[in-house]
VOVEX-422397 format. One record per atom (N, C-alpha, C): residue number from 1; residue in one letter; atom name; x, y, z. Coordinates in pm, 1 decimal. Layout:
REM residues N
R   num   residuo   atomo       east      north         up
R   NUM         A      CA          X          Y          Z
...
***
This chain:
REM residues 105
R   num   residuo   atomo       east      north         up
R     1         X       N     -117.5   -14171.7    -9013.7
R     1         X      CA     -113.7   -14299.6    -8956.0
R     1         X       C     -106.7   -14284.9    -8797.8
R     2         X       N      -54.7   -14200.5    -8743.9
R     2         X      CA      -40.5   -14190.8    -8589.0
R     2         X       C     -163.2   -14173.0    -8529.2
R     3         X       N     -248.0   -14094.3    -8592.3
R     3         X      CA     -401.0   -14071.4    -8547.9
R     3         X       C     -468.9   -14216.4    -8537.2
R     4         X       N     -461.3   -14279.3    -8640.9
R     4         X      CA     -538.8   -14423.9    -8642.4
R     4         X       C     -475.2   -14504.1    -8535.5
R     5         X       N     -354.4   -14512.2    -8495.7
R     5         X      CA     -294.7   -14596.0    -8394.0
R     5         X       C     -345.2   -14550.6    -8268.4
R     6         X       N     -349.6   -14417.5    -8245.9
R     6         X      CA     -422.3   -14369.4    -8122.1
R     6         X       C     -570.0   -14398.2    -8106.1
R     7         X       N     -628.1   -14410.2    -8227.0
R     7         X      CA     -770.0   -14434.5    -8211.2
R     7         X       C     -790.5   -14596.2    -8175.5
R     8         X       N     -693.0   -14669.6    -8234.0
R     8         X      CA     -699.9   -14815.8    -8197.5
R     8         X       C     -665.4   -14842.9    -8043.6
R     9         X       N     -568.7   -14755.2    -8017.1
R     9         X      CA     -536.8   -14768.5    -7851.7
R     9         X       C     -647.8   -14732.1    -7775.9
R    10         X       N     -720.8   -14641.1    -7808.1
R    10         X      CA     -814.8   -14577.6    -7739.8
R    10         X       C     -938.8   -14687.4    -7741.9
R    11         X       N     -978.4   -14754.3    -7839.9
R    11         X      CA    -1070.0   -14862.6    -7856.5
R    11         X       C    -1035.7   -14987.4    -7766.8
R    12         X       N     -902.1   -15014.8    -7774.3
R    12         X      CA     -840.6   -15129.0    -7693.2
R    12         X       C     -865.1   -15096.3    -7545.3
R    13         X       N     -837.2   -14974.6    -7510.9
R    13         X      CA     -840.3   -14944.4    -7372.0
R    13         X       C    -1006.1   -14931.2    -7326.4
R    14         X       N    -1088.1   -14884.4    -7416.2
R    14         X      CA    -1227.0   -14884.4    -7375.2
R    14         X       C    -1273.0   -15027.1    -7360.9
R    15         X       N    -1243.8   -15114.8    -7445.8
R    15         X      CA    -1271.9   -15259.2    -7442.9
R    15         X       C    -1228.5   -15316.6    -7319.4
R    16         X       N    -1104.5   -15286.4    -7267.4
R    16         X      CA    -1052.8   -15344.6    -7151.6
R    16         X       C    -1140.9   -15293.7    -7033.4
R    17         X       N    -1173.5   -15166.5    -7027.1
R    17         X      CA    -1249.7   -15122.7    -6922.7
R    17         X       C    -1382.3   -15163.0    -6905.5
R    18         X       N    -1439.0   -15197.7    -7019.3
R    18         X      CA    -1575.5   -15247.2    -7035.3
R    18         X       C    -1584.3   -15390.4    -6986.1
R    19         X       N    -1478.0   -15461.8    -7000.5
R    19         X      CA    -1466.1   -15598.2    -6971.0
R    19         X       C    -1408.7   -15623.4    -6827.0
R    20         X       N    -1409.0   -15506.5    -6752.1
R    20         X      CA    -1347.2   -15522.2    -6616.3
R    20         X       C    -1452.4   -15563.7    -6514.0
R    21         X       N    -1586.3   -15569.0    -6543.7
R    21         X      CA    -1674.6   -15595.6    -6461.6
R    21         X       C    -1680.3   -15740.2    -6424.2
R    22         X       N    -1689.6   -15781.4    -6306.6
R    22         X      CA    -1685.5   -15898.8    -6255.7
R    22         X       C    -1812.3   -15984.5    -6289.6
R    23         X       N    -1801.5   -16100.3    -6324.2
R    23         X      CA    -1919.5   -16177.6    -6364.1
R    23         X       C    -1920.5   -16300.4    -6261.9
R    24         X       N    -2035.3   -16354.4    -6238.6
R    24         X      CA    -2066.3   -16441.1    -6135.9
R    24         X       C    -2143.5   -16566.5    -6204.4
R    25         X       N    -2135.2   -16693.8    -6146.2
R    25         X      CA    -2216.6   -16798.1    -6202.4
R    25         X       C    -2355.5   -16798.1    -6171.2
R    26         X       N    -2394.8   -16733.2    -6056.7
R    26         X      CA    -2535.0   -16739.7    -6023.7
R    26         X       C    -2574.8   -16599.0    -5970.2
R    27         X       N    -2707.5   -16559.8    -5969.0
R    27         X      CA    -2733.8   -16435.3    -5914.2
R    27         X       C    -2714.4   -16426.8    -5763.0
R    28         X       N    -2719.6   -16541.1    -5693.0
R    28         X      CA    -2698.7   -16545.9    -5549.0
R    28         X       C    -2553.8   -16513.4    -5510.2
R    29         X       N    -2467.5   -16572.6    -5596.4
R    29         X      CA    -2328.2   -16543.9    -5584.8
R    29         X       C    -2297.8   -16397.9    -5599.0
R    30         X       N    -2362.5   -16329.5    -5696.3
R    30         X      CA    -2345.1   -16176.2    -5726.9
R    30         X       C    -2395.1   -16104.9    -5599.8
R    31         X       N    -2519.4   -16150.7    -5559.2
R    31         X      CA    -2572.6   -16067.0    -5443.2
R    31         X       C    -2495.5   -16087.1    -5317.6
R    32         X       N    -2440.9   -16211.4    -5300.5
R    32         X      CA    -2357.7   -16219.4    -5172.4
R    32         X       C    -2226.2   -16153.4    -5184.5
R    33         X       N    -2167.2   -16144.5    -5307.4
R    33         X      CA    -2035.3   -16074.0    -5316.7
R    33         X       C    -2070.6   -15922.7    -5308.0
R    34         X       N    -2173.8   -15861.5    -5353.7
R    34         X      CA    -2203.9   -15728.5    -5324.3
R    34         X       C    -2234.6   -15691.6    -5191.5
R    35         X       N    -2306.9   -15780.8    -5114.4
R    35         X      CA    -2328.0   -15746.6    -4971.9
R    35         X       C    -2205.5   -15747.6    -4896.1
R    36         X       N    -2112.2   -15845.4    -4923.4
R    36         X      CA    -1994.9   -15857.2    -4852.4
R    36         X       C    -1907.4   -15741.5    -4877.1
R    37         X       N    -1893.4   -15697.6    -5004.2
R    37         X      CA    -1803.0   -15579.7    -5049.9
R    37         X       C    -1873.3   -15438.7    -4969.3
R    38         X       N    -1987.9   -15450.2    -4979.5
R    38         X      CA    -2063.5   -15316.4    -4908.1
R    38         X       C    -2039.9   -15326.3    -4751.0
R    39         X       N    -2042.3   -15444.8    -4699.9
R    39         X      CA    -2026.1   -15466.0    -4557.6
R    39         X       C    -1894.6   -15418.6    -4499.3
R    40         X       N    -1784.1   -15449.3    -4574.1
R    40         X      CA    -1647.6   -15416.9    -4543.7
R    40         X       C    -1608.0   -15288.1    -4616.6
R    41         X       N    -1701.5   -15221.1    -4684.4
R    41         X      CA    -1674.1   -15102.7    -4766.0
R    41         X       C    -1556.6   -15114.0    -4860.8
R    42         X       N    -1542.7   -15221.5    -4926.0
R    42         X      CA    -1427.7   -15250.8    -5014.5
R    42         X       C    -1456.7   -15183.1    -5156.1
R    43         X       N    -1417.6   -15061.0    -5161.5
R    43         X      CA    -1434.8   -14982.7    -5286.0
R    43         X       C    -1390.3   -15046.4    -5411.4
R    44         X       N    -1276.0   -15095.2    -5415.2
R    44         X      CA    -1228.3   -15156.0    -5540.2
R    44         X       C    -1315.6   -15287.0    -5584.2
R    45         X       N    -1362.3   -15354.3    -5477.5
R    45         X      CA    -1442.4   -15473.5    -5508.3
R    45         X       C    -1590.0   -15431.9    -5554.2
R    46         X       N    -1649.3   -15332.1    -5479.7
R    46         X      CA    -1772.9   -15263.9    -5520.3
R    46         X       C    -1762.1   -15224.9    -5659.0
R    47         X       N    -1656.1   -15153.2    -5703.5
R    47         X      CA    -1651.8   -15118.4    -5846.0
R    47         X       C    -1635.3   -15226.3    -5941.9
R    48         X       N    -1559.3   -15320.6    -5906.1
R    48         X      CA    -1538.6   -15441.9    -5985.6
R    48         X       C    -1679.6   -15513.0    -6012.5
R    49         X       N    -1751.8   -15528.3    -5905.4
R    49         X      CA    -1886.3   -15592.2    -5912.6
R    49         X       C    -1991.9   -15509.8    -5996.4
R    50         X       N    -1994.8   -15378.4    -5968.5
R    50         X      CA    -2099.6   -15298.2    -6030.0
R    50         X       C    -2047.6   -15241.1    -6162.3
R    51         X       N    -1911.0   -15262.7    -6200.4
R    51         X      CA    -1876.1   -15227.8    -6328.3
R    51         X       C    -1818.8   -15091.8    -6339.4
R    52         X       N    -1755.0   -15066.7    -6456.2
R    52         X      CA    -1662.5   -14946.2    -6485.7
R    52         X       C    -1722.7   -14811.9    -6457.6
R    53         X       N    -1858.3   -14817.0    -6464.0
R    53         X      CA    -1942.5   -14689.2    -6472.7
R    53         X       C    -2002.9   -14679.4    -6320.2
R    54         X       N    -1945.4   -14745.2    -6222.3
R    54         X      CA    -2019.0   -14733.2    -6102.3
R    54         X       C    -1952.3   -14632.1    -6005.3
R    55         X       N    -1870.1   -14552.1    -6061.4
R    55         X      CA    -1786.6   -14459.3    -5961.3
R    55         X       C    -1894.6   -14372.8    -5874.1
R    56         X       N    -1991.3   -14318.2    -5943.8
R    56         X      CA    -2086.5   -14222.9    -5884.2
R    56         X       C    -2179.7   -14312.8    -5778.8
R    57         X       N    -2200.9   -14436.3    -5797.4
R    57         X      CA    -2282.3   -14519.6    -5707.7
R    57         X       C    -2195.1   -14558.7    -5571.3
R    58         X       N    -2065.7   -14570.1    -5586.8
R    58         X      CA    -1984.8   -14607.1    -5479.6
R    58         X       C    -1919.9   -14492.4    -5393.9
R    59         X       N    -1890.2   -14388.8    -5463.2
R    59         X      CA    -1807.4   -14288.4    -5388.0
R    59         X       C    -1871.2   -14146.3    -5442.3
R    60         X       N    -1875.5   -14070.7    -5324.7
R    60         X      CA    -1924.6   -13933.3    -5353.9
R    60         X       C    -1823.0   -13833.9    -5284.8
R    61         X       N    -1847.2   -13725.0    -5256.9
R    61         X      CA    -1749.1   -13623.5    -5193.8
R    61         X       C    -1751.3   -13659.8    -5050.1
R    62         X       N    -1820.1   -13735.8    -4992.7
R    62         X      CA    -1841.5   -13754.2    -4853.7
R    62         X       C    -1813.3   -13906.3    -4817.2
R    63         X       N    -1681.6   -13952.4    -4795.3
R    63         X      CA    -1661.6   -14090.0    -4779.2
R    63         X       C    -1708.6   -14145.8    -4641.4
R    64         X       N    -1730.7   -14064.9    -4555.1
R    64         X      CA    -1805.1   -14103.7    -4423.1
R    64         X       C    -1938.8   -14153.4    -4452.3
R    65         X       N    -2008.7   -14065.5    -4529.2
R    65         X      CA    -2163.4   -14093.2    -4574.8
R    65         X       C    -2154.8   -14215.3    -4660.7
R    66         X       N    -2068.1   -14221.6    -4751.2
R    66         X      CA    -2057.7   -14339.8    -4838.1
R    66         X       C    -2039.8   -14480.7    -4761.2
R    67         X       N    -1939.0   -14482.1    -4665.4
R    67         X      CA    -1931.6   -14589.7    -4575.7
R    67         X       C    -2050.2   -14621.5    -4498.5
R    68         X       N    -2129.3   -14521.9    -4452.5
R    68         X      CA    -2246.7   -14549.3    -4370.5
R    68         X       C    -2348.2   -14600.7    -4453.1
R    69         X       N    -2359.7   -14542.5    -4574.2
R    69         X      CA    -2466.1   -14592.8    -4658.0
R    69         X       C    -2454.7   -14747.9    -4713.4
R    70         X       N    -2323.9   -14774.4    -4744.6
R    70         X      CA    -2279.0   -14909.8    -4767.4
R    70         X       C    -2307.3   -15003.0    -4660.5
R    71         X       N    -2275.3   -14960.5    -4530.9
R    71         X      CA    -2301.5   -15059.1    -4420.6
R    71         X       C    -2449.0   -15066.7    -4389.4
R    72         X       N    -2539.8   -14957.9    -4420.8
R    72         X      CA    -2684.5   -14980.5    -4390.6
R    72         X       C    -2733.1   -15068.0    -4504.3
R    73         X       N    -2697.4   -15060.5    -4631.5
R    73         X      CA    -2740.5   -15152.0    -4711.7
R    73         X       C    -2705.5   -15286.7    -4707.1
R    74         X       N    -2582.4   -15318.7    -4651.8
R    74         X      CA    -2533.7   -15451.0    -4602.0
R    74         X       C    -2625.3   -15510.1    -4506.4
R    75         X       N    -2661.4   -15422.7    -4409.1
R    75         X      CA    -2734.3   -15467.4    -4286.4
R    75         X       C    -2873.6   -15500.8    -4315.9
R    76         X       N    -2947.4   -15421.2    -4419.2
R    76         X      CA    -3063.6   -15454.7    -4470.6
R    76         X       C    -3081.1   -15580.7    -4562.6
R    77         X       N    -2965.7   -15582.5    -4644.6
R    77         X      CA    -2964.2   -15702.1    -4726.6
R    77         X       C    -2943.9   -15828.5    -4641.7
R    78         X       N    -2875.2   -15826.9    -4534.7
R    78         X      CA    -2840.0   -15953.1    -4443.8
R    78         X       C    -2975.9   -15986.4    -4384.9
R    79         X       N    -3061.1   -15891.4    -4343.5
R    79         X      CA    -3178.3   -15908.7    -4292.7
R    79         X       C    -3270.7   -16006.6    -4359.9
R    80         X       N    -3300.2   -15962.1    -4478.5
R    80         X      CA    -3376.3   -16041.4    -4579.1
R    80         X       C    -3354.2   -16003.7    -4729.0
R    81         X       N    -3322.4   -16089.0    -4796.6
R    81         X      CA    -3321.8   -16068.9    -4940.3
R    81         X       C    -3362.8   -16193.8    -5022.9
R    82         X       N    -3417.5   -16178.6    -5134.4
R    82         X      CA    -3457.8   -16289.1    -5226.0
R    82         X       C    -3429.5   -16263.4    -5364.7
R    83         X       N    -3402.6   -16358.7    -5438.4
R    83         X      CA    -3351.4   -16349.2    -5583.6
R    83         X       C    -3442.8   -16423.6    -5664.3
R    84         X       N    -3496.6   -16369.9    -5769.7
R    84         X      CA    -3595.6   -16414.0    -5858.7
R    84         X       C    -3556.5   -16395.2    -6013.1
R    85         X       N    -3574.6   -16472.0    -6093.3
R    85         X      CA    -3540.5   -16467.7    -6231.0
R    85         X       C    -3655.8   -16404.3    -6294.7
R    86         X       N    -3629.6   -16304.8    -6372.2
R    86         X      CA    -3742.2   -16222.3    -6454.9
R    86         X       C    -3795.0   -16308.9    -6552.2
R    87         X       N    -3946.9   -16332.4    -6546.9
R    87         X      CA    -3995.3   -16409.7    -6641.4
R    87         X       C    -4019.7   -16360.5    -6793.2
R    88         X       N    -3985.8   -16237.4    -6808.2
R    88         X      CA    -3993.0   -16179.7    -6936.4
R    88         X       C    -3846.0   -16184.7    -7002.5
R    89         X       N    -3737.4   -16189.6    -6907.0
R    89         X      CA    -3593.7   -16204.8    -6961.7
R    89         X       C    -3521.6   -16284.0    -6865.7
R    90         X       N    -3511.1   -16401.5    -6905.8
R    90         X      CA    -3443.7   -16504.7    -6804.4
R    90         X       C    -3296.7   -16484.1    -6786.0
R    91         X       N    -3236.8   -16390.4    -6871.1
R    91         X      CA    -3095.8   -16347.0    -6837.8
R    91         X       C    -3086.2   -16233.1    -6729.4
R    92         X       N    -3196.6   -16186.4    -6675.4
R    92         X      CA    -3195.5   -16087.5    -6583.0
R    92         X       C    -3267.4   -16149.7    -6457.1
R    93         X       N    -3199.7   -16105.6    -6333.9
R    93         X      CA    -3247.7   -16153.9    -6204.0
R    93         X       C    -3261.4   -16032.5    -6132.4
R    94         X       N    -3343.1   -16036.3    -6027.3
R    94         X      CA    -3368.3   -15927.5    -5942.5
R    94         X       C    -3344.1   -15963.3    -5791.5
R    95         X       N    -3280.8   -15891.7    -5720.0
R    95         X      CA    -3246.7   -15915.4    -5584.1
R    95         X       C    -3328.8   -15807.6    -5518.1
R    96         X       N    -3422.5   -15844.2    -5440.8
R    96         X      CA    -3503.3   -15760.4    -5367.3
R    96         X       C    -3485.8   -15764.9    -5201.3
R    97         X       N    -3469.3   -15660.9    -5147.9
R    97         X      CA    -3450.8   -15641.6    -5003.3
R    97         X       C    -3571.4   -15574.4    -4937.4
R    98         X       N    -3657.7   -15634.8    -4888.7
R    98         X      CA    -3790.0   -15564.6    -4840.8
R    98         X       C    -3851.8   -15461.5    -4936.1
R    99         X       N    -3850.1   -15498.8    -5056.2
R    99         X      CA    -3897.8   -15425.7    -5164.4
R    99         X       C    -3822.8   -15281.7    -5200.5
R   100         X       N    -3704.5   -15280.2    -5144.4
R   100         X      CA    -3624.7   -15157.4    -5170.4
R   100         X       C    -3515.5   -15163.2    -5262.1
R   101         X       N    -3458.3   -15271.6    -5294.3
R   101         X      CA    -3325.5   -15287.7    -5376.6
R   101         X       C    -3377.7   -15382.2    -5499.8
R   102         X       N    -3328.1   -15317.0    -5611.8
R   102         X      CA    -3355.3   -15397.1    -5734.6
R   102         X       C    -3215.8   -15394.9    -5817.2
R   103         X       N    -3149.4   -15507.5    -5822.1
R   103         X      CA    -3023.0   -15520.2    -5877.4
R   103         X       C    -3041.2   -15603.8    -5991.4
R   104         X       N    -2978.0   -15565.9    -6111.9
R   104         X      CA    -2971.6   -15654.0    -6227.4
R   104         X       C    -2858.9   -15738.9    -6237.2
R   105         X       N    -2871.0   -15864.1    -6272.3
R   105         X      CA    -2756.7   -15967.5    -6299.7
R   105         X       C    -2744.8   -15956.7    -6429.6
***
């Protein structure tokens, strides 16, 4: 029995971590939140927005480079971005900044 209880606890923890990704009512709201979090290099917010498996996207072994990349992304995204709903799958939206960024909503 103790093994089963441990397994159930593990599944509960896994479900909790999977549901920790922040959701948004619109693709624009999601894009704006991502840009704002990148601009201020708010690592907890970036991880919440991008989801529980985003550690390698947000942080590397070089925090200075991470911050600089986030700032560069935010600056480019503020210059020009557009959001379009995928015609093949209306539950997906794409945010493109000068043809370089493709984010799934």
